[in-house]
C-alpha positions in Angstrom: -15.8 4.2 -13.3 -12.2 3.3 -12.5 -11.7 1.2 -15.6 -12.7 4.2 -17.8 -10.1 6.4 -16.4 -6.7 6.5 -18.1 -4.2 4.3 -16.2 -2.0 7.2 -15.1 -5.0 9.1 -13.6 -6.4 6.0 -12.0 -3.0 5.2 -10.4 -2.5 8.8 -9.2 -6.0 8.9 -7.7 -5.5 5.6 -5.9 -2.2 6.8 -4.4 -3.8 10.1 -3.3 -6.6 8.2 -1.6 -4.1 6.0 0.2 -2.1 9.0 1.5 -5.3 10.7 2.6 -6.6 7.6 4.4 -3.2 7.1 6.1 -3.5 10.6 7.7 -6.5 9.4 9.6 -5.2 6.0 10.8 -4.1 5.2 14.3 -0.4 4.6 14.9 -1.0 0.9 15.0 -2.9 1.0 11.7 0.0 2.9 10.1 2.5 0.4 11.4 0.4 -2.5 10.0 0.1 -0.6 6.7 3.8 -0.1 6.6 4.4 -3.8 7.1 1.8 -4.6 4.4 3.7 -2.3 2.0 7.0 -4.1 2.7 5.3 -7.5 2.4 3.8 -6.5 -1.0 7.0 -5.0 -2.2 9.1 -8.0 -1.3 6.6 -10.6 -2.7 5.3 -8.6 -5.7 7.1 -11.0 -8.0 5.2 -13.9 -6.6 1.6 -13.3 -7.6 0.3 -16.4 -5.9 1.4 -15.0 -2.5 -0.6 -11.9 -3.2 -3.7 -13.8 -4.1 -3.4 -16.1 -1.1 -3.0 -13.0 1.1 -6.2 -11.5 -0.3 -8.1 -14.8 0.0 -7.1 -15.0 3.7 -7.8 -11.4 4.5 -11.2 -11.4 6.2 -13.1 -8.3 7.2 -14.6 -8.6 10.7 -17.3 -6.6 12.3 -15.0 -4.8 14.7 -14.0 -1.1 14.6 -11.3 -1.8 12.1 -13.7 -2.6 9.3 -13.0 0.5 7.3 -9.2 0.1 7.8 -9.5 -3.6 6.6 -11.3 -2.5 3.5 -8.7 0.2 2.8 -5.9 -2.4 3.2 -7.7 -4.7 0.9 -8.0 -2.0 -1.7 -4.3 -1.1 -1.3 -3.3 -4.7 -2.0 -5.6 -4.9 -5.1 -4.4 -1.5 -6.4 -0.7 -2.2 -5.7 -0.9 -5.4 -7.7 -2.0 -3.5 -10.7 0.6 -0.7 -10.5 3.7 -0.7 -12.7 7.0 -1.1 -11.0 7.7 2.6 -11.6 4.4 3.6 -9.9 5.2 1.4 -6.9 8.5 3.1 -6.5 6.9 6.6 -6.9 4.4 5.8 -4.2 7.1 4.5 -1.8 9.3 7.5 -2.5 6.4 9.9 -1.9 5.5 8.2 1.3 9.1 8.2 2.5 9.5 11.9 1.7 6.3 12.7 3.7 7.1 10.4 6.6 10.8 10.1 7.6 10.0 7.2 10.1 8.6 5.3 7.2 11.9 5.8 5.3 13.7 4.5 8.4 11.3 1.5 8.5 12.2 0.6 5.0 15.9 1.1 5.5 15.8 -1.2 8.6 14.4 -3.9 6.3 17.1 -3.3 3.7 14.7 -1.8 1.1 16.6 0.7 -1.0 14.4 3.3 -2.8 17.4 4.8 -4.5 16.3 8.3 -3.5 
């Protein structure tokens, strides 16, 4: 189904899903997701790092199984987004969550807001 949707609609839908999921995550999960975003943002030019990360990302049978699947989907989707779509997602998240913006700024990531 995803492949049949136009790219813009698919990307927007993925981003809406991520924002929705994030609303239901624990504080620790949000922090892990924030770090994952930074890791992906910083290493997005090196696709081998992304693939290694996915190969080493195992889903366990603990209570974080759903979260683990969601993180895995994020990494897969993020890899396919255009640079502009990545920036749009980060800007949207920063506008919705000022602590996330501070998190990015603390790591010298400038979104040029």
